N, C-alpha and C positions, 0 to 999 in steps of 0.2 A: 567263396563262389571261383571254382577254378576257372581261370580265364581259358581254357581250350574245352567247356564244354559246350556243346554244339549248341546254337540256337534251337534246331528242333526240340530240344529235349527242354530248354525253356519255356518255348512256347507251349508245349503238351502240360508244362506244371502249371502255368499261369491259367489256362484254359480251364483243367480239371480243379483247379480251388475254386473257380467261379462258378463250373456247375454244380460243386458239391453244395457252395454256399445257396446257389438258389433251390435244389434239393431241401436243404436243410429249412429255408422258408417256407416251401411249399408243406413239409410236414407238419411245422410245428406254428403255421397260422392259419385260422379259419376263418374264412370270408362265407356269409351267406349271399346269396345271390339268385334272383330267380332266373328259372331254364327260359321263361317268355322273353319274346322279343319286346322289347320298348317299341312303344309308336312312336310314330313319327311326329315331330314338332310340328302343330299348325299357328297359324299365326293368330291371333283371337285379341277380341278389340275390349280394354280394360277401362272401367270409369275412372275418372281424375280425381283421385278420394289423396289427401295429404295425408301420409304416414306419420305420425308423432314420434314412434320410435319403433326397434327394431327387436322388439324382446322375444325371446323363446317362445312366449305364450303367445304373442299377435301373428307368431309364424304359425303355429300349429293348424293344422284342417278343424273346420269348424265343429263344435260341440251343442249339440242341441239337447238339452237335457241332458239324461244318458243316453244319448245317443252319438256317434262317434263317426262322422262322414268321411269321405276320401277314396283311395286307389286300393284295391287288392291284388295281388300278382301270388305266383305259386311257383313252389320249387320242387325240387326229386332230382330224378336223374342220380347225379355224382354222389349227392348228401345221402340215400337211401343205404341204411346201416349202419352211417356214423352215428356217435355220439353228440347228442344235441346240448345244449347249454345244462339244460337240468338233469343230465346224465343217463339219460332213456335213450337207447339205439333210435334212430329217426327210422320210420317206416311210412313210405308215400302213400301207402294205401289206408293210414289210419286216420280219422279225423282229427288231424291235431294244425296247431298252426306258430308261427314265428309274430312277436310282438316285441319292439321295443324295450317297452315296459311294465306290460301286467305283470303281476307274479304268477309264477307257473301254476299249471293245474286252473286257472283261472277258465273258466266254460264261459265263451262269447259266440253270440249268435250270427250271425254275419247275411248279407240279405244282398242280394244284386239287385242292385235299383234298377237295370234295364228289363228283367225280367220279372222280379218280387220273389226269384227262387231265394230258399234261406240253408242255412247249413249250421250244427251247431259241433264248434272244434273245441279241444282243449290247448291253453298254451304250452308248448312245451320246449321252446325253442327262444334264443335271442339272434339279433344281430342287426347290421346295417339294411335300412332301407330306403329307395331312391326317394327323392323330395315329391312329396303328394299320398305317397302310399303309407297306408295305415297299418297292413298283413299281410302278411307272405302265410298263404294257407297249403296244407300237402295237395297232391295230385288228386288224389280221391277228391277233398271238399270242396276244390274249383272245380271237378266234374260234376257232384253233386248240384253245385249254381250254375250251371254252363256256361262256366268263362276260361277252360283248361283250354281250348282252342286259341281264344283271343290272346290268354296269357294275363292279361288286364281287364279289371272290370268296376266302375262305381260302385261303391258298398256303405251299408250304414252297420256300425257293428253297437251290441246292446251286451254289456254283461249279466251273463245270466246267474253265475254264483262265483265266489270270489276263489281265489285258491291260494296256494302257500306262500311265505314271504322268503323263506329259503330253499334251497335247491341243495338236492344229494350230490356228495362231492364224489 
């Protein structure tokens, strides 16, 4: 480096490299997050039950027979038209969903426990879900069970048909 290099040039070069790195991270990192706002935290009383271990199975939402209970959210907006983890293009107006473990192509019946409305969705995507959430629905699926406005709803999941264990590249 030349000692006569103006400070302004060095600052512009440094800022440019940081901006370039930020753009690279945004382009090559895929995250899934719900468009819905997070509900406000409320204080709830919990029973005094001794926890013997904190294994992942004990932290999972309660499962009754072949039904899984938890909270659903929905995603759309900026993800519409992007490739999903299965290789398909995401269509927020299709009856699809994001689930962390179910095989792609699995058809799941989602029941909104507040109003008893149901929708059948096909798993096409993977992604991180907030604690307590069991599925991220497409916008159209969320509308069908009337949870698009609230953003989240307590749901019951039932696997209708299995999918493929591998996904397209």
